[in-house]
N, C-alpha and C positions, 0 to 999 in steps of 0.2 A: 884575643890575640889573632891578628890576621894570618890566614892560611898562606904560606909562602909559595904554594903551587900556583897561586893566582897573583903573584907580584907583578906580572906584566899583563897589560890589557891587549886584547886582540884588536888589530886596526879597525876591522869592520865594526865591532861593538863599540869601540871608542868613538868612531865617526858617527854612529847612531846617537850615542849620548850627547855628544857636542852639538850635532845639528838640531836635535829636538829641543835641547836647552836654549840655544840661540832663537830658534823659531818661536818658541812659546814664551820667551823672556823669563823662564824659570831660573831661579837661583842655583838650583843643584839638580842634576839628573844622575841616576845610577841604574845599572842593569844587573840583575841577579839571576844566577842560573840554579836550577834545582839540583842539589847534590845529596842524595840520601835523605836524611831527615832535616837537612838544612837548606837555606838559601844562601848563596855566596856571592858577594859583589865581585863582578868580573870586569866591569868597566864603570867610569864615573866621570862627570864633568861638572865643573863649577868655575868661578872667576879665580879661585886660588888653586893653582895646579898641584901644590904640595898637599893640600887637603884632599883633593880628588885622588891623588895617588895613595893617600893614607887609608882610603876606603876600600882599595883593592884587597880581596881576600877575607874581608870581614864576613862572618857567618852569623846568621840569625835563624832561629827556629822556623821551620817551615809552616808553623801554625800561627805566626804573629802577624797582626796588622793587615792593612789593605792588600799588601802583596799576597798573603796567604789566601785571601778571598778570590783574588784575580787568578791565582794559580789553580785553585780548585775549580772555579767556575768557567775559566776561559773567557770571561767577559770583562771589558774595560770598566774602569770606575773613575769618576771625577768627583771630588768631594769639595763642597763649598766653604769658603772661609766662615769660621765661627760654628761649624757643625760639630756635634759631639764626636763624630767618627774621626774628624781631623785630629781633634785633641787627644784621641786614644790610639793613634797609630804608633805602636811600639817601635817599629823599625825606623820610621822617619824621625821620631823623637830621639832615638839612640844615635842615628847618623848625625843629626843637627845638633844635638845637645840641648834641644828646646823643642817646643811643639811647633809644627809647621802651621802656616795660615791657610794654605790650600794644597791639595794633592791630586795628581792624576796618575793612574797606574794602568798599564795595558799588558796583555799576555805576549810572550814571545813563543810562538807555536809553530810546529810543522803541521802536516795534514792530519795527524793522528793524536798528538798530545801537546800540552803546554810544557815547554822546557825551561821557561824562566819568565821573568817579568821586567818591564822598564817602568820606573817610577821617577816622577819629577815633582818638585815642591816649590811653592812660593813664587808666584808670578811677580814681575817687577812692579806692576801697578797695583798689587795687593788684591786684585780681583780673582775671580774663579777661572779655572781652565774651561775653555769653551768647546763647542762642537768641532770647529776646525782643528783645534789642538788634538782632540780625540781621533779625528780622522787621520791626521798625519802620524800621530804616534802609533795607531793601529797598523798603518801601512809599514812604518819602520820597525814595529814590533815583529812583523812577518819576516822582514829582512834579517833581524837579529835572531829570529827562531831558526832560520836557515843556516845562519852562521853557527849557532850553538849545535845544531844537528851535525853540520860538517865537522866541526871540531870534535864531536863525540864519535866520529868514525862512521856515521850513517852516509848512505849514498844519496846524492842529489840528482834530480832530473833537471840539469841546467840547460836552459834555452839557448840556442846559438845567438851570436852578437846581432845578426840582421833582425831576428824576431824582437830582441830587446830594443833595438833601434826603432823599429816600427811602433812598438808600444810606447816608447818615450815620445815620439812625435805625435801619436794619438793623444797622450796625456797633456803635451804642451798646448795642443789645440783646445781640448776640452776643459782643462783646469790649469791655467798658467801658474797659479800659486802653488799648487801641489807639485807641479813639474819643477818649479824653481827650488823648492825644499829638497826634492829627490835628486836634482842635479847637484846641489851642494854636497850631499853625501856621496855621490859618485866622484865628484872632484877630490874630495878628501881621501876616498879609497884609492884613486889613481895617483895620489900624491901630487896634485896640481895646485 
């Protein structure tokens, strides 16, 4: 039974799920926050908005699947199609109602601890998630970690807009693809 406390997704977390799903061509993305002995789905995205909404508030044991490993280690994981680990991921199987073909999961952390995980499954082409996927997801996992920290009452050291602008300009020059993905998240967050 979903936890009604999490019936509404936070806009930043929803934007992270939506953007990462579109960028990676994953079928489904969800973000889980560590809450006591559980992981609870706080944002989700897929092609069926009703299904994504139905995932909000679902709780899973903090010891299950790839998400538990990422939560404990703080390291991202990408599992290949056909691997035994993909077939045994209890959370992904419970969410989908079937075994996923491929999985990628990254930590959502602040500077000191992992606060949750971002997990995506099943690329549209049936292939594995690649290094570029892991890089983008790791970057947006940090954004999600900051959002989770902020909603938990922690204080953030937020850089001023001019510093963020300079860093975005630097990223646009150095890596246009990563900039484009991040720009999409910012647009969603600004409601544009």
